[in-house]
N, C-alpha and C positions, 0 to 999 in steps of 0.2 A: 560486451562479448565478443564484439569483432576481433579486438586486439587480442583476446585469449584464443580465439580460432587460428589468428595468424600465426601465433607463437607455438601452437600445437603442430600445425602444418610444417613450420621450419624444422622442428623436431623430427617430425614424423619422414621428412626428405632425408635427414641425416641417418636415421636408423634404417630406411630403405637402402641406402648407399652401401653402411655396414654390413647388412644382410645379403647383398649380392657379394661382398668380399668372402663373406663366411662361407656362402654356398660354393664358391669358386675353389676354395680351400678344401672343403669337404671333397669337392669332385677330383681333383688332382692328387687327394690322399696325403696332404701335408698336415699330418696329425697334430704336431706341435703347434704349428701356426694356428691351424683351425680351433685348437683348444684355447690358444691366447685370444683369438677374436670372439669366440663363444663367451669367453670370461668378460671381454671388453663390451661385446653387445648385450650382456645381461646387466652390467653395470650402467651402461649408457641409457638403456631403457628406465631402470630406476630413477637414474639421475633426470631423465627427460619428463617422467610422471610427476617426480616430486616437484620439478621447478614449474610445470605447466599448473599442477594443483595448487601449489602457494601462489602464483600469479593470479589465478581465478579467485582464490579465496580473497587475496587483499582487493581485487577489483570489486568483488561482491561487497565486502566490509565498506568500500568507499562509495558505492553506489547507494547502500543502505543509508549511510549518513547523510548524502546530499539529497534524497528523497524524503527525508523526514524534516518536519518543522522544527527549528532551532528551540521555539519557546515551549511548544507543547509536547513534542516528542512523537506526534502523530504524523502519518503519512500525509504529503502535500499533494495539491490538486494534480501535478504531472502524474503522480502514481495513480490517483483516482481515475483520471481520464484514460489511462492505460489499461487499468484493471476493468474499468468498464466496458472499454473497447473490445477487450480479448473475450470477456464473457458474453457479449452480444455477437461476437464472430462464430463462437462455438454454440451459440443458442442455448445457454444455460439458462436454468431458472433461478432468479435470484429476486430481492427486493432492493431497492434503493431508498434511502431515508435521508432528504435533505433537511438541516437543522439550522435555524436563524435565530441567535438570541434575541429577545425583545428589549426595548429601550436600552440597550447597549450604549448608543451614543450619548445617552442623558447621565449614564454611569461615568462615561469618560468626562464629560463637560461638568458634572457636578463633584466628582470625587477624584479627578485627574487620571492620567492615563496608567500610571502605576498601579492603581486599584483596579483599573480595568483589566489590566495584564493578569493580575490575581485571579479575578474572576475566570478569564479565559482558562488559566492553567488550572483552577480547580475543576471547571467543567470538563476539561481534557482528561484529567485524571480520572473522573468518573466514567468516561468513555474507554478509558484504558481497562477499567475493572470489568466493563461489559465484554470487551475483547478478550480478556484473558479468561474470563469464565465461561466463554462461547466455545472453547476447543476448535477453534479455526472456522467456525459457522460465521462469523462477523469480523470485518476489518473495518476501523474507524479512521476518518480522516480530517484535516483542518482544509477546508476548501479555500477560504480567505477569510481576513478580518475576524468577524464573530460568525461566520458560517462553517458549519461542520458537515459531515456526511457519514453514513454507513452502508455498507453493501452486506447483506446478510443472506445467507443461502437457505435457511430453514428457520420455521417457527418465529415469524417476525412479530406476531403480536406479543410474544413475551418480551421482545426488545423494545416494543413501544410502551409496555406497562414500566419497564426499567427506566426508560427515558422520563416517564411522568414521576417516577420514584427521585430521579435526580432533581427534577424541578422542585419538589419539596424539600428535599435535602439543602439545595441552594438557599431557598428561602429561609430556611430555619437557621443558616449559618452567615447570614448577612451582616451580623454584628462583627463576626469573627473575620468576614471580608473586608470590613471597613466600609460597608455601603448599607448601613441599617434603615436609611430611609428611602432607599431605590426600590422601585417595582422591576424585580428581575424575572424573566421567564423565557420561554422560547416558543418558536413555533415550527411546524414540520411539514414537509411534503412527502407522501409514500407512493412510490411506484413499483408495481409487480410487473417483471420484465415479460411475462406470459401475455400480460394483457397488451403490451407494445407490440409483440410479435404478431398478434391478430390483426394489427392494423396494416400488415402486408407494406412495411415501408422498405426503402432500400437498404440492403444489408448494412452498407457502411453509414447509414444515416441513424441507425436504431439508438446507439449511445446517445447522441445529440438529441433525440426525441425524448428518451428517457429522462435526460436532465432538464430539458425545457419544460415537460410536463411536471416533473417535481418542482421545479421554480414556481410555475403557475400554480401548484396546489398549496405550496408553503405561503406566498403572498396571500391567496384566498383565506388561508387559515389566519393569517395576521390581521387582514382586513375584519373579519368576522369577529375578532377581539375587539377590535377598536370600536365597532359598531355597536356592541352589545353593551 
């Protein structure tokens, strides 16, 4: 966006110069010249706005591509960290859900990485469905490897139920995914931002505390499964 702003400033300086010329022409009553400059000024504004807009659109499209994970199409960790930080800065109420696939290393070891990638893509496609049906209330991310995350603005219990449904869907499609003998599932940690705000952390540390807390809850959930 900085490059976009610099480009706009260059155009605005040029427009400012032409504006001064037009005003000067009007003052000295050179009607023909002033009409010419008014037309030129109008076309220049149109050209400047179109050029600046096209540049910004192209830059936005490029940033969208670079912020998305190539395999799953979900946003990457950089976007997740930025979105969390902005929400915490603005003290918005939201829920952060961290998800880690269970036994995924065994899937890779037993069935090879290609089948592991199929599982990741299938799981990500289910998250895409949740995001699309949430009408802007949820954004899904691939944090790293077999870790995913959601930021939900409201009704997070509904999304927890949808995640549980995904677990059943993946289990019932194991043969289709080529991992029929694997035990596949996932564990998650859920953190509500309002609970962290009450802890009176430094403002710049809040997003890190949310991520650390979600990590701890997720691994606690994973350990409980192994012990039971």
